[in-house]
C-alpha positions as CSV (number, residue, x, y, z in Angstrom):
1,M,0.0,-0.1,-0.1
2,K,1.2,3.4,-0.7
3,R,2.2,5.8,2.1
4,A,-0.5,8.5,2.4
5,V,-3.5,9.4,4.6
6,S,-4.6,12.9,5.5
7,F,-5.6,14.4,8.9
8,F,-9.3,15.0,7.9
9,V,-9.9,11.4,8.0
10,L,-8.8,11.2,11.5
11,I,-11.5,13.9,12.5
12,L,-14.1,12.1,10.5
13,A,-13.2,8.8,12.4
14,T,-13.6,10.7,15.6
15,L,-17.1,11.7,14.6
16,L,-17.9,8.2,13.2
17,V,-16.8,6.6,16.5
18,T,-19.0,9.1,18.4
19,V,-21.9,7.8,16.7
20,A,-20.6,4.3,16.9
21,F,-20.7,4.5,20.8
22,T,-24.5,5.7,20.6
23,A,-24.9,2.3,19.3
24,E,-23.3,0.8,22.1
25,R,-20.2,-0.4,20.0
26,T,-16.6,-0.7,20.8
27,L,-13.3,0.1,19.1
28,N,-9.6,-0.3,19.8
29,S,-8.8,1.5,23.2
30,V,-5.3,2.2,24.2
31,T,-4.3,3.9,27.4
32,L,-1.5,6.6,27.9
33,P,0.0,8.0,31.0
34,P,-1.4,11.3,32.0
35,T,0.3,14.4,30.5
36,E,2.9,16.0,32.5
37,K,2.0,19.4,31.2
38,R,-1.1,19.7,33.0
39,V,-1.7,20.4,36.7
40,E,-5.4,19.0,36.6
41,A,-6.7,16.5,34.1
42,V,-9.0,17.9,31.5
43,S,-12.6,17.5,31.9
44,L,-14.8,17.1,28.9
45,K,-17.9,17.2,31.1
46,K,-16.9,20.7,32.2
47,K,-16.3,21.7,28.7
48,D,-12.7,22.1,29.0
49,A,-10.5,23.1,26.1
50,F,-8.4,19.9,25.2
51,S,-6.0,18.7,22.5
52,V,-5.7,15.7,20.3
53,L,-2.9,14.3,18.2
54,L,-4.4,13.0,15.2
55,M,-2.0,10.5,13.3
56,G,-2.2,8.7,10.1
57,T,0.1,5.7,9.8
58,D,1.1,3.1,7.4
59,Q,1.0,0.0,9.3
60,R,1.9,-3.3,7.8
61,K,2.2,-6.8,9.4
62,G,5.3,-7.1,11.6
63,D,6.1,-3.3,11.0
64,R,4.9,-0.6,13.1
65,G,5.4,2.0,10.3
66,R,5.9,5.7,10.5
67,T,3.3,8.5,10.8
68,D,2.6,10.0,7.4
69,T,0.4,12.5,9.0
70,M,0.7,14.4,12.4
71,V,-1.9,17.0,13.2
72,V,-2.6,18.6,16.4
73,A,-6.0,19.7,17.1
74,T,-7.0,22.1,20.0
75,V,-10.8,22.1,20.6
76,S,-12.9,24.3,22.7
77,D,-16.7,24.1,22.7
78,T,-16.9,26.6,20.1
79,S,-14.0,26.2,17.7
80,I,-11.1,23.9,16.5
81,Q,-7.7,24.8,15.6
82,L,-5.7,22.5,13.3
83,L,-2.0,22.6,13.1
84,S,-0.2,20.1,10.4
85,I,3.3,19.1,11.6
86,P,5.3,18.4,8.3
87,R,6.6,14.8,8.6
88,D,10.0,15.9,7.7
89,T,10.2,18.4,10.6
90,L,13.6,18.3,12.5
91,V,12.8,17.8,16.2
92,Q,14.6,16.1,19.2
93,I,12.8,12.9,20.1
94,A,11.6,12.9,23.5
95,D,13.7,11.1,26.3
96,T,16.7,10.9,23.9
97,E,19.4,12.8,22.6
98,T,18.6,12.1,19.0
99,K,17.6,14.7,16.5
100,T,15.8,13.5,13.4
101,K,12.5,13.6,11.5
102,I,9.5,13.9,13.7
103,N,7.7,11.0,11.9
104,H,10.4,8.6,13.2
105,A,9.2,9.1,16.7
106,Y,6.4,6.7,16.2
107,S,8.6,4.0,14.6
108,Y,11.0,4.3,17.7
109,G,8.6,4.0,20.4
110,G,4.9,4.0,19.2
111,T,2.3,6.3,20.2
112,A,3.4,7.1,23.6
113,L,6.7,8.5,22.2
114,A,5.1,10.2,19.4
115,V,2.7,12.0,21.7
116,K,5.5,12.9,24.1
117,T,7.8,14.3,21.4
118,V,4.9,16.5,20.1
119,E,4.4,17.8,23.5
120,Q,8.1,18.6,24.1
121,F,8.2,20.1,20.4
122,L,5.2,22.3,21.0
123,D,5.3,22.8,24.7
124,I,1.6,22.0,25.2
125,P,-0.4,19.1,26.8
126,I,-1.6,16.4,24.5
127,D,-4.9,15.0,26.2
128,Y,-5.9,12.4,23.6
129,F,-4.8,10.8,20.3
130,V,-6.5,9.2,17.5
131,N,-4.4,7.0,15.3
132,V,-5.9,5.8,11.8
133,N,-4.4,3.1,9.6
134,M,-4.4,4.5,6.1
135,N,-6.4,1.4,4.9
136,G,-9.3,3.0,7.0
137,F,-9.2,6.1,4.9
138,I,-9.7,4.3,1.7
139,Q,-12.5,2.0,3.2
140,L,-14.3,5.0,4.9
141,V,-14.5,7.1,1.7
142,D,-15.7,4.3,-0.4
143,E,-18.3,3.2,2.1
144,I,-19.8,6.7,2.1
145,G,-19.9,6.5,-1.9
146,G,-17.1,8.8,-2.5
147,I,-16.5,12.6,-2.0
148,T,-17.1,15.6,-4.0
149,V,-14.5,18.4,-4.3
150,Q,-13.8,21.4,-6.3
151,N,-10.2,21.0,-8.0
152,E,-8.6,24.5,-8.6
153,F,-6.4,23.1,-11.5
154,A,-6.0,19.9,-13.6
155,F,-3.1,17.5,-12.9
156,E,-2.0,14.0,-12.8
157,S,-0.9,11.9,-9.7
158,D,0.1,8.0,-9.7
159,E,-1.4,7.5,-13.3
160,S,-4.7,9.2,-12.3
161,F,-5.9,12.3,-14.0
162,F,-7.9,14.9,-12.0
163,P,-9.5,17.5,-14.1
164,E,-10.4,21.2,-13.0
165,G,-13.8,21.7,-11.6
166,S,-16.1,19.6,-9.5
167,I,-14.9,16.0,-9.2
168,T,-16.0,12.9,-7.2
169,L,-13.4,10.8,-5.6
170,T,-13.1,7.2,-4.6
171,G,-10.9,6.4,-1.5
172,E,-8.0,5.5,-3.7
173,E,-8.3,8.5,-5.7
174,G,-8.6,10.6,-2.6
175,L,-5.3,9.6,-1.4
176,K,-3.8,10.5,-4.6
177,Y,-5.6,13.8,-4.9
178,V,-4.2,15.1,-1.5
179,R,-0.8,13.2,-1.9
180,M,0.2,15.4,-4.9
181,R,2.7,18.3,-4.1
182,Y,5.3,18.5,-6.7
183,E,3.1,19.7,-9.5
184,D,1.4,22.3,-7.2
185,P,2.9,25.7,-7.3
186,N,2.2,26.1,-3.7
187,G,3.8,22.7,-2.9
188,D,3.3,21.2,0.6
189,F,0.7,24.2,1.5
190,G,-1.2,23.4,-1.8
191,R,-1.5,19.8,-0.4
192,Q,-2.6,21.0,3.0
193,K,-5.2,23.0,1.2
194,R,-6.6,20.0,-0.6
195,Q,-6.5,18.1,2.8
196,Q,-8.8,20.9,4.0
197,Q,-11.2,20.6,1.1
198,V,-11.5,16.8,1.6
199,M,-12.0,17.2,5.3
200,R,-15.0,19.5,5.0
201,A,-16.4,17.1,2.3
202,L,-16.0,14.2,4.5
203,L,-17.6,16.1,7.5
204,D,-20.6,17.2,5.3
205,E,-21.2,13.4,4.3
206,A,-20.6,12.3,7.9
207,V,-23.5,14.2,9.2
208,Q,-25.9,12.7,6.6
209,L,-24.9,9.1,6.8
210,E,-27.8,6.7,7.0
211,H,-25.9,3.5,7.3
212,I,-23.6,3.9,10.2
213,N,-23.7,0.1,11.0
214,D,-21.8,-0.6,7.6
215,L,-19.1,1.6,8.8
216,L,-18.4,0.3,12.2
217,A,-16.3,-2.6,11.3
218,V,-14.1,-0.3,9.2
219,I,-13.7,2.1,12.1
220,R,-13.0,-0.7,14.6
221,N,-10.2,-2.2,12.5
222,N,-8.5,0.9,11.7
223,V,-8.8,3.2,14.6
224,E,-6.9,3.4,17.9
225,T,-7.6,6.1,20.5
226,N,-7.4,6.8,24.3
227,L,-10.9,8.4,24.2
228,T,-13.4,6.3,26.1
229,P,-17.1,5.7,25.6
230,T,-17.9,8.4,28.1
231,S,-15.5,10.8,26.6
232,F,-17.3,10.5,23.2
233,L,-20.6,11.2,24.7
234,H,-19.3,14.4,26.3
235,L,-17.9,15.4,22.9
236,Q,-21.2,14.9,21.2
237,R,-23.1,16.8,23.8
238,N,-20.7,19.6,24.6
239,Y,-18.5,20.1,21.5
240,S,-20.7,19.5,18.4
241,N,-20.7,23.2,17.6
242,A,-16.9,23.2,17.2
243,R,-16.8,21.9,13.8
244,F,-18.7,25.0,12.4
245,Q,-15.5,27.1,13.1
246,I,-12.3,25.4,12.2
247,D,-9.0,27.5,12.2
248,V,-6.2,26.0,10.2
249,L,-2.6,27.3,11.4
250,S,0.2,27.1,9.1
251,M,3.8,26.1,10.2
252,Q,6.3,28.1,8.4
253,G,10.0,26.8,8.0
254,T,12.8,26.2,5.5
255,D,14.1,23.4,3.6
256,Q,17.5,22.1,4.4
257,T,19.5,19.1,3.5
258,M,22.0,17.5,5.8
259,E,24.4,14.7,4.9
260,G,22.2,14.0,1.9
261,I,18.9,13.9,4.0
262,Y,16.0,16.5,3.6
263,Y,14.6,18.1,6.7
264,Y,12.1,20.9,7.5
265,I,13.6,23.3,9.8
266,I,11.3,25.3,12.2
267,S,13.0,28.3,13.8
268,E,12.7,28.9,17.5
269,Q,10.7,32.1,16.8
270,E,8.1,30.3,14.9
271,R,7.9,27.3,17.2
272,Q,7.3,29.6,20.0
273,R,4.6,31.6,17.9
274,L,2.6,28.5,17.2
275,S,3.1,27.2,20.8
276,G,1.6,30.4,21.9
277,L,-1.5,30.1,19.7
278,L,-2.2,26.7,20.9
279,K,-1.6,27.6,24.5
280,D,-4.0,30.5,24.1
281,H,-6.7,28.2,22.6
282,L,-6.2,25.5,25.4
283,R,-6.4,28.3,28.0
284,V,-3.0,27.0,29.5
285,S,0.0,29.0,30.9
286,A,3.4,28.8,29.5
287,S,5.7,26.4,31.1
């Protein structure tokens, strides 16, 4: 399978799992130690602002894989902030002296190390995570009958042609559509814009789904999270309006090649700027 999955699928998966729990179904639940960056645990019942690390991984049998997509979502009862972390971002892996690409954290130590590395990099608490295997994206999109987006310019990607204008995509086509960046004049930022397009298309379809039971097996087999059934109920009751106000933050950096390996370099000033925006939305103090 090709390595690509976009953050919007993780958000959709969260919404679908919420519906799944109302039907008294279960999914893969994983526990993590409490974040060290909060004095008190977050309370979804009290409508506290919280954070979620959304990960898309390319998992194969016998291979943990790496995170192809890492997105931090900060959520209040009225809005959502999304920050996509480019997979080639140079960071220090938590609990080590190793500096390497951030997507290596998951392959080194799984979800726990990936979460801790993001916490350390952005200096914010990560309260929850949702991890979706890329297979889930393809199956979810196909299960809802495809998604329709407005393509701004015609291009080819992995032997598929995407004409300009309104187009309907299957799961496989959706991956190709959001993966393309080299032919996009805006590079990775153009890809992020297409991710946002597809995210909104998926959210629109999700609220209209009539055959949730057909999707439960797809979700259960491809989603891991530390959100509990009770958490999902609180999300549904207290945060449903947040999806109407989604703000996408952009991480500005520079390209650099070191010893023949490409990295995306984030300045300390930019890191602190983004950290401050996320902390403000979470209503947490600087550490």
